[in-house]
C-alpha positions in Angstrom: -57.0 219.8 263.5 -60.6 219.4 262.2 -63.1 222.1 261.2 -64.7 222.0 264.7 -61.4 222.9 266.4 -60.8 225.9 264.0 -64.2 227.3 264.7 -64.0 227.1 268.5 -60.4 228.4 268.6 -61.6 231.6 267.0 -64.3 231.7 269.7 -61.8 232.2 272.5 -62.1 230.9 276.1 -64.9 228.6 277.1 -66.7 228.2 280.4 -69.0 225.4 281.6 -72.0 225.4 283.8 -72.9 222.3 285.6 -76.3 220.9 284.8 -77.6 224.2 283.5 -81.2 223.5 282.2 -81.9 224.7 278.7 -83.7 228.0 279.3 -83.1 229.3 275.8 -85.5 229.1 272.8 -83.9 227.9 269.5 -83.9 231.4 268.1 -82.1 232.9 271.1 -78.6 231.6 270.5 -77.0 234.9 271.4 -78.3 234.4 275.0 -76.1 231.3 275.4 -73.0 233.5 275.7 -74.0 234.5 279.2 -74.8 232.6 282.4 -78.3 231.1 282.4 -80.5 232.6 285.1 -81.0 229.2 286.7 -77.4 228.1 286.7 -76.2 227.3 290.2 -72.6 226.1 289.7 -70.0 227.6 287.4 -66.7 226.0 286.4 -64.1 227.3 284.0 -63.1 224.8 281.3 -59.3 224.5 282.0 -58.1 224.6 278.4 -54.3 224.6 278.2 -52.7 227.8 277.0 -50.4 225.8 274.7 -51.6 223.2 272.3 -49.4 220.4 270.8 -46.4 221.6 272.8 -43.2 219.5 272.8 -42.6 216.6 272.9 -44.0 215.9 269.4 -47.3 214.0 269.4 -46.5 211.3 266.9 -44.2 208.4 267.8 -43.0 205.3 266.0 -45.1 204.5 263.0 -47.5 201.6 263.5 -48.3 198.8 261.2 -50.8 196.0 260.7 -54.5 196.3 261.4 -57.6 195.0 263.2 -60.6 192.9 262.5 -63.6 194.8 263.8 -66.8 193.0 265.1 -69.8 195.1 266.0 -72.0 193.1 268.3 -73.8 193.2 271.6 -73.2 192.0 275.2 -74.8 192.8 278.6 -73.0 195.7 280.3 -71.8 195.3 283.9 -70.8 198.4 285.9 -67.2 198.3 287.0 -66.3 197.7 290.6 -62.9 199.3 290.2 -60.6 201.8 291.8 -60.6 205.5 291.0 -58.0 206.6 288.4 -55.2 208.4 290.4 -55.8 212.2 290.3 -59.4 212.1 289.3 -61.9 214.3 291.1 -65.6 215.0 290.5 -65.9 218.0 288.3 -62.9 217.0 286.1 -63.0 218.3 282.6 -60.3 217.9 279.8 -57.8 216.4 282.3 -55.3 213.8 281.2 -54.2 211.1 283.6 -50.8 209.3 283.1 -51.3 205.5 283.7 -48.6 202.8 284.0 -49.9 199.6 282.3 -49.8 196.4 284.3 -48.5 194.5 281.2 -47.0 195.4 277.9 -49.7 196.2 275.4 -49.0 196.1 271.7 -50.9 198.6 269.6 -50.6 198.5 265.8 -47.4 196.5 266.3 -45.8 198.9 268.8 -45.3 197.7 272.4 -46.3 200.2 275.2 -45.9 200.1 279.0 -47.9 203.3 279.7 -50.7 205.4 278.3 -52.7 208.6 279.2 -56.4 208.4 280.1 -58.4 211.4 278.8 -61.5 212.7 280.5 -62.9 213.1 276.9 -63.4 209.4 276.3 -60.1 208.1 274.9 -56.7 206.9 275.8 -53.5 207.9 274.0 -50.1 206.2 273.9 -48.1 209.2 272.6 -47.8 212.6 274.3 -51.2 213.8 275.4 -53.1 216.5 273.6 -54.5 219.6 275.3 -56.9 222.4 274.7 -59.1 222.2 271.6 -57.2 219.2 270.4 -58.5 217.0 273.3 -62.1 218.4 273.6 -62.9 218.7 269.9 -63.0 215.2 268.3 -61.7 214.7 264.8 -64.4 213.6 262.4 -63.1 211.4 260.8 -59.8 210.8 262.5 -56.8 212.6 260.9 -53.2 213.3 261.4 -53.7 216.0 264.1 -53.2 215.4 267.8 -53.9 213.2 269.7 -51.8 210.4 268.2 -51.6 206.7 268.8 -55.0 206.7 270.4 -58.1 204.6 271.1 -61.3 206.6 270.9 -64.1 204.9 272.9 -66.5 207.8 273.0 -64.4 210.9 272.1 -66.5 214.0 272.9 -66.3 217.0 275.1 -67.1 215.1 278.3 -67.3 216.4 281.9 -67.5 214.6 285.2 -70.5 216.5 286.5 -70.5 216.4 290.3 -74.2 217.1 290.6 -77.2 214.8 291.1 -78.9 212.7 289.8 -75.5 210.9 289.2 -71.9 211.9 289.6 -69.3 211.3 287.0 -66.6 208.7 287.9 -63.4 207.4 286.2 -62.2 204.0 287.4 -60.0 201.0 286.4 -59.7 197.3 287.2 -57.1 194.6 286.4 -58.4 191.1 285.9 -57.4 187.7 284.4 -54.0 186.0 284.4 -51.0 186.0 282.1 -50.8 185.7 279.2 -54.3 187.3 278.9 -54.5 189.8 281.7 -57.1 192.6 281.1 -57.2 196.2 282.0 -60.6 197.9 282.1 -61.1 201.6 282.3 -64.6 203.0 282.8 -66.0 206.4 282.2 -69.3 206.4 284.3 -72.2 208.8 284.1 -70.3 211.5 282.2 -72.0 214.7 281.1 -71.0 216.6 278.0 -70.6 220.3 277.1 -72.1 222.0 274.1 -70.5 225.2 272.6 -72.4 228.5 272.7 -70.3 231.4 271.4 -67.2 231.8 273.7 -68.8 229.7 276.4 -69.8 226.1 276.9 -72.7 224.7 278.9 -73.3 221.2 280.2 -76.1 219.5 278.2 -77.3 217.2 281.0 -76.6 213.8 279.4 -75.2 210.8 281.3 -73.1 208.3 279.3 -71.2 205.2 280.6 -68.7 203.2 278.6 -65.7 200.9 279.3 -62.5 200.1 277.4 -60.9 196.7 277.9 -57.3 196.1 276.8 -56.2 192.5 276.6 -52.6 191.5 277.1 -53.0 189.6 273.8 -53.6 193.0 272.0 -57.4 192.6 271.6 -59.5 195.7 272.4 -63.1 195.8 273.6 -65.3 198.8 273.7 -68.4 198.3 275.9 -71.3 200.8 276.1 -73.4 201.0 279.2 -76.4 203.0 280.5 -77.2 206.3 278.8 -79.5 209.2 279.6 -80.7 211.7 276.9 -79.8 215.4 277.2 -81.8 217.9 279.2 -81.1 220.4 276.4 -82.1 218.4 273.4 -81.9 221.3 270.9 -78.2 221.9 271.6 -75.0 220.5 270.0 -76.0 217.7 267.6 -79.4 217.3 269.3 -81.4 214.7 271.1 -79.0 211.8 270.3 -76.0 213.4 272.0 -75.9 210.5 274.5 -76.0 208.0 271.6 -72.8 209.5 270.0 -74.1 211.9 267.3 -71.1 214.2 268.0 -68.6 211.6 269.2 -65.8 209.7 267.4 -65.1 206.0 267.8 -62.1 204.2 266.4 -58.3 203.7 266.5 -55.4 205.8 265.3 -52.0 204.2 264.8 -48.7 205.6 266.1 -47.4 208.1 263.5 -51.0 208.9 262.4 -50.5 206.7 259.4 -53.2 204.2 259.9 -56.8 204.7 261.1 -59.7 202.4 261.9 -62.7 204.8 262.0 -65.8 203.2 263.2 -68.0 206.3 263.3 -68.0 210.0 264.1 -70.1 213.1 264.5 -69.8 216.8 265.3 -72.0 219.5 266.9 -73.6 219.8 263.4 -74.7 216.2 263.5 -73.6 212.6 262.6 -70.7 212.0 260.3 -69.3 208.9 258.4 -70.5 205.5 259.6 -72.8 206.8 262.4 -74.8 204.2 264.2 -76.7 205.3 267.4 -74.8 203.9 270.4 -77.2 202.2 272.9 -76.6 200.2 276.0 -75.2 196.8 275.3 -73.3 197.6 272.2 -69.8 195.9 272.0 -67.1 196.7 269.5 -64.3 194.1 269.3 -60.9 194.8 267.7 -58.7 191.8 267.1 -55.2 192.4 265.7 -54.3 190.7 262.5 
C-alpha cells in the first residue's frame, strides 16, 4: 500500500461526522481529534477488521493497452436505478454487480465487477479498510487490483442537505455496443484528523460508462468546493487534488495513470477536474 495508507493505519480507527463545518483554526490541528461542537450527526467509518483477506486480490494478468483522449462534453445527470444495497450515508461499502454483457478489460473478459463507494470499480476481489479509502498515488501493485479509478478518494454519501449522495446505474444501447453507466452523484469526502475523519462538505458527481466494445468513458459532472478548504489537500478537493484517476490491469502488471493526489496535495499528472471533462479510453 502507499504512504498514505501506512500513515493512517498507525492512526487507528476513524470516525466521520456528516457535514461538520470547519470550526478549527489552521494551528489547532489537535482539536480535530474530537467531535466539533457544532457537529449534529456522527457516523462510524466501517473500516473492515481484515485487509486483503483471501481470496487473493490479483487475477489473471492483463495485456494490451488503451489510447487515452482527454477532452470535454456536456454532463447529463443519470436517470438510472439505485445500485442494489446502496443507502444514504454509505461509506467504504463495496457492491457486487453482475454485468449485463461481457466486458473485456486489458484483454481479460469479465461478467461481474464490484462498485466501490470510493469512486472506482474493481474486477478482482474487492479491497477493504485503508486499501479502499486511501488511493494509491500513483497506482501500484497493492489492492485493489484490476480496477478503473474514476475519482478514487475517501468518498461518502452524505445524507444531509443541500444534496444527498446517490449511487445509480443505467443500461443503454443495443448489441454489439450496449453501455453500462454508473454514477456517483453529490458525494462528500472525508479528511483525516488524527484517529478521526470529518466530512469536508464537498459535493462531486461523476459517471463511468463501460461499452460492450471495451471502450471506457469517464464523465465529470457538477462539483461544489469544500466547506473546510484548509483541510486535506485544500480548496481544490472537489477538483481531485487528492484523488486518483486511471486504470490498473489484472495482475497489477500494467497501469494507465492519468493523475493522482494525496492529502498533502496533487501528485503526478494532476489537472484540476471541472464539470464537462471527459476521459476516453479505447483499447488497442
